[in-house]
BAKOLRO-999555 format. One line per field, with one value per atom (N, C-alpha, C): atom name; residue number from 0; x, y negated, z negated. Coordinates in steps of 0.001 Angstrom, whole numbers, plus 500000, padded with zeros to 6 digits. Layout:
// BAKOLRO-999555
a: [CA,...]
k: [NUM,...]
px: [X,...]
py: [Y,...]
pz: [Z,...]
//
This chain:
// BAKOLRO-999555
a: [N,CA,C,N,CA,C,N,CA,C,N,CA,C,N,CA,C,N,CA,C,N,CA,C,N,CA,C,N,CA,C,N,CA,C,N,CA,C,N,CA,C,N,CA,C,N,CA,C,N,CA,C,N,CA,C,N,CA,C,N,CA,C,N,CA,C,N,CA,C,N,CA,C,N,CA,C,N,CA,C,N,CA,C,N,CA,C,N,CA,C,N,CA,C,N,CA,C,N,CA,C,N,CA,C,N,CA,C,N,CA,C,N,CA,C,N,CA,C,N,CA,C,N,CA,C,N,CA,C,N,CA,C,N,CA,C,N,CA,C,N,CA,C,N,CA,C,N,CA,C,N,CA,C,N,CA,C,N,CA,C,N,CA,C,N,CA,C,N,CA,C,N,CA,C,N,CA,C,N,CA,C,N,CA,C,N,CA,C,N,CA,C,N,CA,C,N,CA,C,N,CA,C,N,CA,C,N,CA,C,N,CA,C,N,CA,C,N,CA,C,N,CA,C,N,CA,C,N,CA,C,N,CA,C,N,CA,C,N,CA,C,N,CA,C,N,CA,C,N,CA,C,N,CA,C,N,CA,C,N,CA,C,N,CA,C,N,CA,C,N,CA,C,N,CA,C,N,CA,C,N,CA,C,N,CA,C,N,CA,C,N,CA,C,N,CA,C,N,CA,C,N,CA,C,N,CA,C,N,CA,C,N,CA,C,N,CA,C,N,CA,C,N,CA,C,N,CA,C,N,CA,C,N,CA,C,N,CA,C,N,CA,C,N,CA,C,N,CA,C,N,CA,C,N,CA,C,N,CA,C,N,CA,C,N,CA,C,N,CA,C,N,CA,C,N,CA,C,N,CA,C,N,CA,C,N,CA,C,N,CA,C,N,CA,C,N,CA,C,N,CA,C,N,CA,C,N,CA,C,N,CA,C,N,CA,C,N,CA,C,N,CA,C,N,CA,C,N,CA,C,N,CA,C,N,CA,C,N,CA,C,N,CA,C,N,CA,C,N,CA,C,N,CA,C,N,CA,C,N,CA,C,N,CA,C,N,CA,C,N,CA,C,N,CA,C,N,CA,C,N,CA,C,N,CA,C,N,CA,C,N,CA,C,N,CA,C,N,CA,C,N,CA,C,N,CA,C,N,CA,C,N,CA,C,N,CA,C,N,CA,C,N,CA,C,N,CA,C,N,CA,C,N,CA,C,N,CA,C,N,CA,C,N,CA,C,N,CA,C,N,CA,C,N,CA,C,N,CA,C,N,CA,C,N,CA,C,N,CA,C,N,CA,C,N,CA,C,N,CA,C,N,CA,C,N,CA,C,N,CA,C,N,CA,C,N,CA,C,N,CA,C,N,CA,C,N,CA,C,N,CA,C,N,CA,C,N,CA,C,N,CA,C,N,CA,C,N,CA,C,N,CA,C,N,CA,C,N,CA,C,N,CA,C,N,CA,C,N,CA,C,N,CA,C,N,CA,C,N,CA,C,N,CA,C,N,CA,C,N,CA,C,N,CA,C,N,CA,C,N,CA,C,N,CA,C,N,CA,C,N,CA,C,N,CA,C,N,CA,C,N,CA,C,N,CA,C,N,CA,C,N,CA,C,N,CA,C,N,CA,C,N,CA,C,N,CA,C,N,CA,C,N,CA,C,N,CA,C,N,CA,C,N,CA,C,N,CA,C,N,CA,C,N,CA,C,N,CA,C,N,CA,C,N,CA,C,N,CA,C,N,CA,C,N,CA,C,N,CA,C,N,CA,C,N,CA,C,N,CA,C,N,CA,C,N,CA,C,N,CA,C,N,CA,C,N,CA,C,N,CA,C,N,CA,C,N,CA,C,N,CA,C,N,CA,C,N,CA,C,N,CA,C,N,CA,C,N,CA,C,N,CA,C,N,CA,C,N,CA,C,N,CA,C,N,CA,C,N,CA,C,N,CA,C,N,CA,C,N,CA,C,N,CA,C,N,CA,C,N,CA,C,N,CA,C,N,CA,C,N,CA,C,N,CA,C,N,CA,C,N,CA,C,N,CA,C,N,CA,C,N,CA,C,N,CA,C,N,CA,C,N,CA,C,N,CA,C,N,CA,C,N,CA,C,N,CA,C,N,CA,C,N,CA,C,N,CA,C,N,CA,C,N,CA,C,N,CA,C,N,CA,C,N,CA,C,N,CA,C,N,CA,C,N,CA,C,N,CA,C,N,CA,C,N,CA,C,N,CA,C,N,CA,C,N,CA,C,N,CA,C,N,CA,C,N,CA,C,N,CA,C,N,CA,C,N,CA,C,N,CA,C,N,CA,C,N,CA,C,N,CA,C,N,CA,C,N,CA,C,N,CA,C,N,CA,C,N,CA,C,N,CA,C,N,CA,C,N,CA,C,N,CA,C,N,CA,C,N,CA,C,N,CA,C,N,CA,C,N,CA,C,N,CA,C,N,CA,C,N,CA,C,N,CA,C,N,CA,C,N,CA,C,N,CA,C,N,CA,C,N,CA,C,N,CA,C,N,CA,C,N,CA,C,N,CA,C,N,CA,C,N,CA,C,N,CA,C,N,CA,C,N,CA,C,N,CA,C,N,CA,C,N,CA,C,N,CA,C,N,CA,C,N,CA,C,N,CA,C,N,CA,C,N,CA,C,N,CA,C,N,CA,C,N,CA,C,N,CA,C,N,CA,C,N,CA,C,N,CA,C,N,CA,C,N,CA,C,N,CA,C,N,CA,C,N,CA,C]
k: [0,0,0,1,1,1,2,2,2,3,3,3,4,4,4,5,5,5,6,6,6,7,7,7,8,8,8,9,9,9,10,10,10,11,11,11,12,12,12,13,13,13,14,14,14,15,15,15,16,16,16,17,17,17,18,18,18,19,19,19,20,20,20,21,21,21,22,22,22,23,23,23,24,24,24,25,25,25,26,26,26,27,27,27,28,28,28,29,29,29,30,30,30,31,31,31,32,32,32,33,33,33,34,34,34,35,35,35,36,36,36,37,37,37,38,38,38,39,39,39,40,40,40,41,41,41,42,42,42,43,43,43,44,44,44,45,45,45,46,46,46,47,47,47,48,48,48,49,49,49,50,50,50,51,51,51,52,52,52,53,53,53,54,54,54,55,55,55,56,56,56,57,57,57,58,58,58,59,59,59,60,60,60,61,61,61,62,62,62,63,63,63,64,64,64,65,65,65,66,66,66,67,67,67,68,68,68,69,69,69,70,70,70,71,71,71,72,72,72,73,73,73,74,74,74,75,75,75,76,76,76,77,77,77,78,78,78,79,79,79,80,80,80,81,81,81,82,82,82,83,83,83,84,84,84,85,85,85,86,86,86,87,87,87,88,88,88,89,89,89,90,90,90,91,91,91,92,92,92,93,93,93,94,94,94,95,95,95,96,96,96,97,97,97,98,98,98,99,99,99,100,100,100,101,101,101,102,102,102,103,103,103,104,104,104,105,105,105,106,106,106,107,107,107,108,108,108,109,109,109,110,110,110,111,111,111,112,112,112,113,113,113,114,114,114,115,115,115,116,116,116,117,117,117,118,118,118,119,119,119,120,120,120,121,121,121,122,122,122,123,123,123,124,124,124,125,125,125,126,126,126,127,127,127,128,128,128,129,129,129,130,130,130,131,131,131,132,132,132,133,133,133,134,134,134,135,135,135,136,136,136,137,137,137,138,138,138,139,139,139,140,140,140,141,141,141,142,142,142,143,143,143,144,144,144,145,145,145,146,146,146,147,147,147,148,148,148,149,149,149,150,150,150,151,151,151,152,152,152,153,153,153,154,154,154,155,155,155,156,156,156,157,157,157,158,158,158,159,159,159,160,160,160,161,161,161,162,162,162,163,163,163,164,164,164,165,165,165,166,166,166,167,167,167,168,168,168,169,169,169,170,170,170,171,171,171,172,172,172,173,173,173,174,174,174,175,175,175,176,176,176,177,177,177,178,178,178,179,179,179,180,180,180,181,181,181,182,182,182,183,183,183,184,184,184,185,185,185,186,186,186,187,187,187,188,188,188,189,189,189,190,190,190,191,191,191,192,192,192,193,193,193,194,194,194,195,195,195,196,196,196,197,197,197,198,198,198,199,199,199,200,200,200,201,201,201,202,202,202,203,203,203,204,204,204,205,205,205,206,206,206,207,207,207,208,208,208,209,209,209,210,210,210,211,211,211,212,212,212,213,213,213,214,214,214,215,215,215,216,216,216,217,217,217,218,218,218,219,219,219,220,220,220,221,221,221,222,222,222,223,223,223,224,224,224,225,225,225,226,226,226,227,227,227,228,228,228,229,229,229,230,230,230,231,231,231,232,232,232,233,233,233,234,234,234,235,235,235,236,236,236,237,237,237,238,238,238,239,239,239,240,240,240,241,241,241,242,242,242,243,243,243,244,244,244,245,245,245,246,246,246,247,247,247,248,248,248,249,249,249,250,250,250,251,251,251,252,252,252,253,253,253,254,254,254,255,255,255,256,256,256,257,257,257,258,258,258,259,259,259,260,260,260,261,261,261,262,262,262,263,263,263,264,264,264,265,265,265,266,266,266,267,267,267,268,268,268,269,269,269,270,270,270,271,271,271,272,272,272,273,273,273,274,274,274,275,275,275,276,276,276,277,277,277,278,278,278,279,279,279,280,280,280,281,281,281,282,282,282,283,283,283,284,284,284,285,285,285,286,286,286,287,287,287,288,288,288,289,289,289,290,290,290,291,291,291,292,292,292,293,293,293,294,294,294,295,295,295,296,296,296,297,297,297,298,298,298,299,299,299,300,300,300,301,301,301,302,302,302,303,303,303,304,304,304,305,305,305,306,306,306,307,307,307,308,308,308,309,309,309,310,310,310,311,311,311,312,312,312,313,313,313,314,314,314,315,315,315,316,316,316,317,317,317,318,318,318,319,319,319,320,320,320,321,321,321,322,322,322,323,323,323,324,324,324,325,325,325,326,326,326,327,327,327,328,328,328,329,329,329,330,330,330,331,331,331,332,332,332,333,333,333,334,334,334,335,335,335,336,336,336,337,337,337,338,338,338,339,339,339,340,340,340,341,341,341,342,342,342,343,343,343,344,344,344,345,345,345,346,346,346,347,347,347]
px: [500721,499789,500921,501998,502894,503510,503828,504717,504031,502466,501502,501718,502031,502196,500806,500013,498599,497895,497207,496895,495924,494995,494080,494749,494689,495213,494026,492995,492021,492797,492414,493055,491534,491443,490442,491039,490592,491021,492857,493236,494652,495510,494977,495719,494907,494023,493428,494150,495457,495925,497317,497604,499008,499294,500228,500313,500567,501094,501112,502387,503245,504747,504311,503630,503276,502301,501723,500485,500993,501995,502664,503628,503993,504734,504109,502731,501679,501192,500985,500154,501812,503170,503970,503966,503970,503860,502726,501653,500744,500604,501284,502063,502864,503409,504469,504052,502696,502138,501430,500874,500024,500783,501824,502516,503271,503240,503489,502172,500989,499442,499187,499078,498616,497219,495701,494654,494514,493848,493626,492382,491843,490246,490566,490489,490861,489728,489416,488038,488389,487576,488272,487222,486809,486318,486918,488218,488866,488757,488056,487750,488752,489474,490503,491429,491913,492779,492497,491156,490199,490446,490447,490674,492200,493229,494377,495102,494360,494856,494505,492924,491937,491960,491842,491296,489600,488850,487234,486904,485325,484983,483673,483401,482169,481632,480573,479847,478934,479079,478053,477422,475782,475224,474490,474324,473232,473362,474536,474678,474351,474033,473315,474607,474702,475605,474539,475360,474707,474920,476364,476853,477976,478853,480033,480395,481814,482356,483864,484394,485718,486207,487077,487308,487497,488139,488277,486890,485850,484703,483806,484245,483401,484102,483635,484096,484109,484904,484826,483328,482925,481688,480391,480580,479371,479873,481073,481133,480363,480998,480128,478518,477935,476564,476336,476719,476176,476137,477489,477480,476446,476171,475197,474034,473699,472306,471586,472131,471998,472895,472637,473699,474434,475552,476318,477361,477671,478577,480302,481034,482233,483414,483120,484139,483541,482367,482031,482846,482753,483291,481912,482292,481393,480589,480938,480319,480404,479566,479768,478742,479008,478172,478450,477610,477811,478397,479603,480734,480842,480961,480759,482180,481875,483644,484237,485753,486549,486220,486825,486263,487835,488552,489637,490819,491782,493487,494574,495392,496735,497593,498722,499730,501015,501861,502987,503151,502319,502188,503522,504048,504963,505261,506229,506109,507553,508377,509793,509933,509375,509330,508241,507118,506269,505371,505533,505069,505658,505937,507007,505980,506080,505452,504357,503128,501882,501121,500519,499398,498355,497059,495829,494954,493747,492329,491010,490354,489183,487816,486705,485668,484470,483400,482116,481469,480823,480416,481418,482533,483661,484171,484400,484832,486767,487653,488930,489828,489875,490957,492552,492779,494172,494952,495791,496466,497899,498646,499715,500019,501540,501776,502304,502729,502993,504019,503819,505137,504543,503443,503409,502973,502876,502259,501044,500144,498671,498075,498170,497497,498106,499147,500082,499352,499539,499266,497870,496941,495084,495384,495996,496148,496380,497226,497840,496630,496169,494866,493696,493759,492668,493146,494542,495008,495416,495827,495891,497210,498167,499786,499927,499506,499656,500114,500745,501142,502794,503285,504619,504472,503983,504342,504537,504929,505031,504245,503870,502746,501320,500548,499487,498005,497125,495902,494635,493905,492811,491339,490657,489080,488018,487472,486582,487254,488944,489321,489804,489767,490318,491204,492627,493657,493553,493509,493317,494681,495043,496074,495455,494721,494547,495555,495721,496593,496226,494813,494314,492861,492400,491356,490113,489804,488650,488909,489865,489870,489412,489961,489125,488350,487586,486025,485279,485769,485274,484855,486341,486526,485115,485054,483875,484934,485899,486479,486234,486158,485742,487065,487340,488183,487909,487571,487235,488775,489353,490667,490907,491844,492078,492012,492621,491937,490894,490125,488652,489114,489342,489393,490518,491459,492331,492209,491576,491151,489604,488955,487669,486379,486439,485492,486014,484993,485342,484636,485671,484877,484426,484261,483738,482551,481934,480848,479856,478551,477696,477382,476639,476154,475874,475090,474739,475755,476353,477568,478876,478982,479737,479670,478216,477687,477651,477229,477281,478357,479788,480954,481166,481163,482172,481092,479581,478837,478044,478924,477942,477798,478826,478522,476919,476670,475369,474070,474531,473158,473469,474321,474898,474413,473834,473514,473310,474340,474724,475465,476012,476598,475965,474300,473653,473452,473151,473340,471553,470990,469892,469518,469190,469473,468445,467073,466212,466559,467256,467497,468723,469382,471093,470176,469317,468895,467838,467362,467033,467899,468728,469943,470278,471081,471471,470357,469325,468467,468049,468568,468149,469533,470697,471832,471804,471455,470854,470008,468691,468137,468800,469509,469909,471327,472099,473259,472540,471584,471118,472363,472041,472576,472096,472437,471814,472062,471249,471738,470061,470600,469113,468849,469750,469734,470853,470449,471401,472254,472108,472383,473408,473205,474412,475868,476814,478171,478427,479372,479680,480335,480861,481491,480566,479134,478401,477798,478254,477938,479193,478702,479641,480253,481622,482716,481774,481432,480392,479751,478930,477942,478691,479794,481015,481456,481736,482181,481423,479866,478927,478587,478783,478803,479614,480832,481904,481745,481429,480598,479551,478670,477627,478080,478684,479158,480019,480647,481036,480155,479534,477891,477346,477173,476382,476793,478399,478905,478898,477849,477768,478985,479853,481223,480814,482242,482052,482934,484048,484897,485279,485019,485028,486051,487121,488365,488145,488007,487780,488906,490081,490903,490664,490996,490728,489243,488332,487060,486420,486998,486528,487153,487947,488983,488362,488256,487842,485988,485535,484177,483729,482798,482124,481796,481889,481455,480359,479215,477851,477818,478722,478865,479562,480676,481072,480427,479288,478922,477676,477692,476796,477555,478812,479409,479668,480078,480086,478931,477822,476629,476503,476960,476836,477615,478874,479959,479673,479096,478133,477009,476170,475087,475989,476688,477186,477706,478725,478993,477584,476906,475716,475184,475427,474389,475735,476791,477708,478848,478788,480059,481282,482475,484126,484503,484740,484999,486180,487285,488574,488574,488846,489047,490535,490906,492524,492170,493063,492554,493853,494776,495543,494868,493474,492883,492519,492819,492737,491618,490627,489347,488281,488615,487771,487794,489082,489251,488195,488491,487702,486377,486118,484529,483912,484570,483968,484169,485396,486244,485807,485889,486100,487109,488425,489845,490685,492400,492631,494081,494787,496127,497060,497843,499132,499846,500524,501163,502712,503810,505190,506145,506456,507742,507185,505984,505420,505240,505253,505476,503725,503308,501784,503108,502658,503635,502772,501447,500257,499195,498438,496848,496127,494933,494613,493101,492319,491025,490286,489231,488618,488715,489270,489818,491454,492025,493359,492934,492196,491855,491781,493120,492927,493828,494245,494917,496478,496501,497761,498590,498033,498554,498723,497830,498065,499281,499521,500732,501915,501792,503092,503270,502520,502697,503218,502636,502681,504174,504583,506161,507135,507023,508202,508099,507022,506780,506458,506837,506546,505676,504613,503593,504235,503304,503619,503094,503809,503644,502706,502465,501791,502690,503968,504941,505624,505227,505894,504965]
py: [501302,500113,498826,498875,497541,497394,498368,498270,497456,497544,496937,495479,494993,493471,492592,493669,493140,491852,490741,489833,490550,491325,491735,493600,493944,494974,495541,496417,496957,498595,498435,500195,500747,501710,502219,503758,503187,504090,504092,503539,503400,504299,504504,504425,505804,506369,507549,508426,509051,510160,509548,508701,508424,508212,508153,507937,506709,506274,504835,504248,504984,504274,503472,504702,504549,503398,503331,502316,501090,501106,499675,499548,500432,500024,499719,500102,499445,498635,497836,496409,495684,496166,495053,494763,495565,495567,494951,494749,494062,492829,492369,491033,489927,490902,490545,490268,491058,490810,489385,489657,488384,487025,486998,485876,485495,486389,486287,486084,485674,485169,486439,487814,488837,488880,488977,489163,491034,491210,492223,492561,493409,494212,495509,495430,496886,497555,498635,499426,500236,500413,501101,501086,502508,502246,502029,502080,501847,499902,499983,498559,497776,498379,497553,497255,498303,497958,496470,496965,495678,494396,494339,493024,492838,493496,493178,492941,493585,492655,491855,492060,491019,489664,489059,487514,487234,488103,488064,489667,489714,491122,490829,492248,492344,493578,493783,495049,495411,496926,497238,498284,498744,499732,500399,501554,502021,501551,501032,500263,499023,498275,496973,495847,494950,494185,493608,493673,493227,491814,491719,490617,490328,489226,488476,487748,487240,486171,486628,485790,485430,486556,487431,488482,487608,486599,485509,485451,485103,485025,486331,487519,488797,489718,490474,491769,493066,494028,495423,495835,495435,496184,495545,494291,493595,494463,494679,495486,496640,497509,498878,498825,497818,497778,497181,496497,496314,497464,498169,499360,500630,500770,501528,501197,499866,499308,499037,499541,499573,499547,499279,499116,500726,500418,501416,501804,502594,502708,503000,502313,501875,502435,502359,502464,503352,503522,504059,505562,506331,507642,508371,509491,510701,510776,510107,510141,511786,512024,513189,514292,515170,516440,517749,518605,520117,520754,521199,521776,523182,524123,525842,526274,527340,528391,528576,528374,528647,529861,529042,530365,530406,529430,529697,529089,529706,529975,530135,529165,529480,529376,530465,530184,530648,529274,529581,529887,529152,529537,528972,529350,529051,529504,528929,529640,529373,528661,528675,527309,526862,525511,524578,524408,523682,523343,524458,523993,524976,524396,524929,524984,526459,526484,525778,525590,525076,526219,525394,525800,524886,525273,524521,525433,524976,525772,524770,525777,524608,525769,524993,525094,525201,525900,525808,524701,524033,522424,521627,521853,520947,519829,518865,518695,517829,519070,518520,517775,516594,515827,515978,516455,516637,516004,514788,513746,513853,512867,513019,511951,511856,511239,512590,511977,513004,513929,515019,516083,516683,516406,516765,517993,518703,520496,520507,519881,519993,520990,520682,521953,522772,523236,524854,525229,524431,525197,525799,525047,525680,526592,526193,527013,528631,528563,529810,530469,529647,530267,530603,530030,531075,532054,532476,533450,532944,531605,531355,531743,532111,532251,533624,534318,535760,535824,536794,537371,536693,535250,534568,533873,534387,533415,534296,533286,533997,533153,534083,533715,534275,533457,534813,533727,534188,533701,534440,533685,534547,534060,534506,534240,535140,534234,534803,535812,535452,536116,537396,537648,538913,538474,539004,538653,539042,537887,538304,537966,538766,538326,538214,536965,537193,536703,538006,538452,537476,537533,536779,536275,535117,534338,535185,536356,537158,537571,538052,538426,537854,536073,535140,534675,534890,534720,535409,537273,538002,537813,537254,537027,535725,534686,533660,532533,532111,531269,530636,529320,528922,527417,527270,526194,525613,524333,523349,522545,522763,522379,520645,520244,518957,518222,519478,518806,519386,518431,519402,519886,518915,519362,520614,520370,521994,522851,522846,523945,524347,523185,523209,523563,522760,523350,524066,524853,525334,524597,523849,522747,523280,524613,525086,526140,525873,526343,525403,525901,524942,524958,523823,523543,524387,525254,526370,527505,527731,529022,528647,527172,526797,526911,526487,526351,527747,528857,530097,530956,530308,531450,531947,531644,532206,533570,533439,534313,535287,535338,535757,537507,538100,539192,539429,538678,538547,538793,538333,538180,539514,539976,541038,542350,543283,544348,545185,546520,547471,546314,545438,544729,543449,543384,542593,541146,539743,538892,538752,538722,538484,536704,536154,534666,534047,534690,533923,533512,534759,534564,533517,533792,533153,531337,531084,529714,529216,530584,529969,529565,530359,530190,528910,528522,527210,526028,526099,525017,524577,525752,525354,524117,524941,523966,522885,522505,521350,520339,520865,520148,519694,520428,520078,518789,519199,518406,517521,517238,515986,515840,517196,516847,516453,515166,514817,515190,515774,516452,516283,516741,516538,518122,518848,520371,520976,522373,523058,523968,523708,524752,523473,522249,521606,521703,521502,521712,520665,521160,520653,519201,519113,517765,516650,517026,515935,515369,515849,515127,513937,512998,512100,513204,512383,512947,513437,512240,512978,514016,514209,515034,516663,516610,517608,518072,517045,517637,518463,517783,518596,519770,520031,521235,522466,521912,522703,523334,522040,522386,523166,523305,524388,525513,525706,527252,527521,527317,527495,527600,526960,526890,528141,528387,529825,530945,530748,531977,532017,531173,531026,531405,530246,530548,529950,530679,529944,528993,528933,528057,527197,525952,525229,524283,524498,523594,522592,521588,520440,519698,519701,518878,518036,516768,515834,515542,515557,515903,514649,513499,512579,511864,512563,512055,511783,510738,510706,510370,510063,509601,508132,507752,506256,506341,505159,504908,505524,505482,505975,507476,508113,509622,509950,509064,509257,509271,508365,508772,509806,510292,511481,512583,512468,513697,513683,512572,512459,513081,512633,512874,514286,514998,516515,517131,516763,517516,516896,516044,515953,516947,517006,518197,519359,519939,521201,521472,520521,520734,521042,519743,520065,521142,522328,523359,524471,524262,525035,525416,525273,525520,524568,524816,524527,523813,522607,522147,521279,521465,521240,519956,518748,517622,517182,517549,517130,515843,514860,513410,512770,511797,510782,509446,509515,508170,508218,507345,507586,507103,505960,505965,506689,507594,508887,509812,509837,510986,510226,509140,508277,508309,508418,508361,509689,510853,511941,512902,512772,513939,513439,514775,514694,514083,515167,514663,514828,514341,514760,514674,515911,516210,515798,514944,514188,514927,515408,515822,515603,515494,514956,515848,516048,517026,518236,518720,520256,520548,519640,519932,519031,519534,518888,517612,516493,515284,514883,515310,514981,515161,514876,514654,513559,512809,511635,512011,511504,511085,510145,510011,508864,507465,506467,505477,505240,506565,506486,506852,507616,507793,506540,505655,504879,504844,503794,503550,503824,502577,502475,503601,504592,505765,506647,506873,507727,507319,506281,506175,505973,505934,506356,507351,508403,509696,510348,509977,510546,509910,509343,508387,508651,510144,510338,509861,509268,508523,509624,509690,510511,510424,511149,511285,510506,509336,509077,510041,510148,510729,509982,511076,510203,508910,509429,508665,507490,507347,506330,505125]
pz: [500069,499917,499775,499410,499359,500425,500902,502615,503238,503504,504262,504318,503278,503122,502929,502453,502550,501854,501634,500921,500092,500290,499045,499123,497786,497563,496567,497042,496146,495565,494110,493464,492784,493158,492825,491952,490554,489284,489378,489370,489537,488489,487300,486025,485201,486056,485882,485299,485506,485477,485135,484398,483926,482564,482401,480725,480649,478959,478721,479172,479474,480278,481591,482186,483484,483875,483231,483241,483244,482356,481715,483321,483512,485077,486207,486334,487215,487078,485924,485389,485575,485359,485624,487380,488033,489495,489955,489484,489485,489428,488173,487941,488742,489235,489956,491605,492129,493004,493071,491846,491527,491551,491174,491207,492659,493701,494626,495865,494905,495506,496524,495818,496413,495559,496230,495398,495035,493940,493744,493153,493285,492944,492275,490747,490028,489387,490353,490023,488792,487510,486234,485403,484671,483460,481904,482283,481357,480764,479926,479787,478979,477959,477558,478716,479532,480695,481578,482201,482527,481758,480518,479489,479467,479956,479503,481244,482257,483786,484035,484292,484985,484564,485555,485179,485219,485954,486361,486294,486060,486063,486464,487290,488251,487547,487036,486480,487339,487963,489204,488191,488185,487603,488255,488833,489656,490913,491317,493093,493252,491562,491611,490883,491212,490365,489302,488001,487013,486306,486255,485822,486150,486329,486982,485618,485615,484559,484702,483469,483237,482142,482093,481009,479712,479985,478661,477619,478420,477614,477184,477577,477554,476600,475952,474955,475825,475181,475473,475327,474045,473921,474546,474892,476011,477204,477821,479021,479233,478075,478048,477719,477530,477287,478610,479217,480639,481621,481249,482281,481877,480669,480151,480608,480209,480097,478827,477948,476477,475712,474261,473147,473391,472923,472687,471545,470830,469792,470297,470115,470630,469423,468267,467332,466029,465614,464684,464246,463367,463123,463064,463118,463083,461975,460844,459737,458905,457829,457289,457584,457769,458519,457295,457347,456349,457118,456175,456681,455890,456885,456178,455942,456261,455490,456531,456147,457446,458227,459589,460733,461476,461670,462331,461641,461495,460581,461345,461406,462638,461244,461343,460118,460890,461058,461439,462618,463719,465208,465902,466522,467366,468930,469813,471377,471349,470561,470850,471447,472045,473184,473428,472957,473038,471683,470824,469462,468686,467173,466144,465051,464555,463075,462682,463455,463113,462294,461309,460356,460290,460547,460055,460119,459573,458996,459784,460064,461080,460242,460023,459583,460157,460405,460688,460467,461842,461653,461613,461570,461360,462991,462964,464123,463925,464162,464106,465354,465376,466094,466366,467130,467466,468480,468039,468994,468863,469324,469587,470820,471162,472597,473580,474904,476075,475661,475629,475327,473805,473009,471690,471296,472557,472388,472243,472023,471624,472367,473980,474814,474907,474903,474721,473627,472705,471168,471363,471765,471882,472963,473953,475185,474837,473836,473336,472646,471453,471005,471930,473005,473692,474794,474439,475058,476604,477016,478490,478223,477639,477958,477381,476819,476826,475480,474957,473613,473520,474059,473929,473018,471712,470740,469135,468300,466759,466044,464885,463840,464070,463337,463387,463425,463899,464438,463647,463091,462500,462596,463230,463091,462225,461293,460242,459352,459309,458187,459143,460270,460836,461807,461686,462487,464407,464971,466571,467263,468315,469265,470780,471016,472344,473429,473903,475371,476356,476537,477622,477599,478316,477996,477746,478559,478238,476907,476442,474947,473903,474158,473535,473247,474446,475178,474068,474166,473451,472021,471766,470024,469686,470700,470419,470496,471304,471596,473016,473257,474281,474283,475841,476299,477087,477041,477760,478466,479518,480164,480064,480171,480024,481865,482652,483927,484601,484828,485148,486830,487294,488930,489232,488734,488717,487943,486771,485814,485349,485960,485184,486173,487539,488272,489636,490365,491384,492679,493255,494159,495425,495888,496861,496605,495388,494720,494429,494297,493754,492441,491819,490619,489755,490280,489480,489068,490167,490300,489083,489391,488481,487174,486560,485299,484826,485521,484739,485235,485752,486007,485229,483802,482482,482150,482280,481835,482837,484120,485247,484968,484486,484280,483558,482806,481593,482446,483934,485065,486272,485791,487185,486464,487528,487042,488648,488778,489725,490972,490747,491529,491815,491347,492184,491095,491225,490450,490370,489173,488906,488785,490318,489898,489394,489205,488493,487070,486469,484897,484998,485856,486261,486098,486677,487068,485505,484899,483782,482598,482563,481236,481628,482709,483297,483085,483410,483626,481618,480663,479619,478976,479699,479509,480196,481164,482461,481214,480624,479916,478601,478141,476730,476886,477911,478053,478690,479414,480262,481278,482053,483565,484434,485247,486060,487368,488278,489573,490395,491716,492552,492976,493036,493243,492844,492171,491372,492583,493863,494925,495581,495431,495962,494984,496420,495655,494342,493707,491972,492516,493630,493843,494382,494115,494843,493757,492298,490857,490469,489830,489185,488226,487759,486808,485872,485372,483653,483939,484816,485245,485132,486462,486414,485122,484176,482909,482158,482226,481267,481879,482973,484026,483476,483501,482896,481279,480518,479146,478717,479835,480071,480149,481141,481090,480049,478758,478036,477189,477171,475894,476026,477008,477743,477252,476705,475938,474569,474270,472648,471907,472048,471217,469828,469139,467290,467388,468256,468238,469717,469697,470958,470905,471871,472264,473390,473214,474122,474323,475291,476027,476377,476211,476862,477342,476669,476976,478100,477895,478324,479632,479846,481144,482456,482787,484275,484012,482983,482855,482506,482877,482543,481294,480371,479076,478915,479601,479493,479144,480166,479942,478835,478814,477059,476112,475922,474806,474881,475776,476055,475373,476045,475382,473944,473333,472017,471307,471583,471245,470947,472189,472611,471522,471289,470161,468949,468415,467044,466908,467803,468058,467804,468271,468553,466919,466097,465058,464049,464230,463093,463288,464517,464833,463949,463535,462990,463931,465012,466097,465472,465073,464978,466290,466334,467576,467313,468330,468163,469538,469040,470388,470220,471656,471802,472619,472071,472963,472338,473404,473326,472698,473018,472665,471065,470258,468829,468525,469232,469307,469489,470105,470730,469392,468742,467787,466801,466205,465151,465524,466476,467136,466634,466758,466452,465372,465038,464441,462726,462165,460565,460246,460620,460390,461686,461579,462464,462207,462963,462897,463673,463597,464332,464718,466088,466058,466941,466362,466835,467556,468729,469329,468972,468909,468793,467436,466473,465314,464497,463242,462883,462280,462322,461742,460416,460111,459273,459626,458495,458630,458278,459035,458554,458461,457626,457015,456849,456948,456060,456625,455749,455759,456424,456243,456985,458493,458984,460089,461486,461117,462021,462996,464204,465243,464804,463865,463003,462112,461421,461047,462042,463034,464132,464623,465426,466377,465471,463740,462892,462942,462923,462788,464053,465120,466685,466907,466406,467174,465694,464911,464354,462596,462479,461061,460280,458828,457727,456943,456521,455515,454365,454143,452419,451460,450169,449064,448171,446967,446237,445163,445262,444552,445668,446808,447477,447728]
//
């Protein structure tokens, strides 16, 4: 794009798959271009980035322009409300919920490369946040719990006080563990398949007899999830790619919920979805926890963790650097631990 020596540069979600350092580099380039007189349109649903890099804003909702103005005259909350069309919650924590007995326990889990000596406990009805910086090992840790990396680990995994060794994902699923991957396009959806087939891919055997799929049962089961998750679509036989990012993510979530998991691991659950879909996913997480499902939310977004989690483990270089909860679960403490800071002791 820079080689074209354009007078106008239109960027569509340019930071969607970038880490913080890469985003800073993109913004530095954009500021340089601005100083050279090049005009830019920055299309994004990352509202903090809009506030940081843009002079003016324009909000579209359902294909219509709803408001324009100067970014210095608007707040993130106001932008979110304009996008959704109603008031949204953007910072409140999940609050108290009924927590049951322990369901998942890790003891000294290590793979010798990505994570080391990790021990943790998760209870029924609890939402556990896990955060850190790029390369903290959280995805590899819980991918191992889900059996995605075979038996290449040391330590113990307990589910309902019974040790399990998930050597593959099917064994983990049979034990009651489900995993929503962090990259929907690469690992979450099958682009050539329909919405219906994507939404029932995990439990397809339940609808199959003598090699034939009972389409009626398949549709009935999926439609229950469509109603519960409020998936917006015109026809379940359309390709999954016909849906918005938020609705695709809810279809991926639906396929795991059909397996009736005891532990649900959500890796970066709101990546690539707009603020309205984010709020819907947060509400779904809270509802699932209230129904007794133990939920793990892996996310680099501190506000996301604060929004849905009861407590949060912060990782640094593959190890648990500390745990925060209540008033201590804030961005400052999370970043302190994620960058190698040590937890304070009672006498410090």
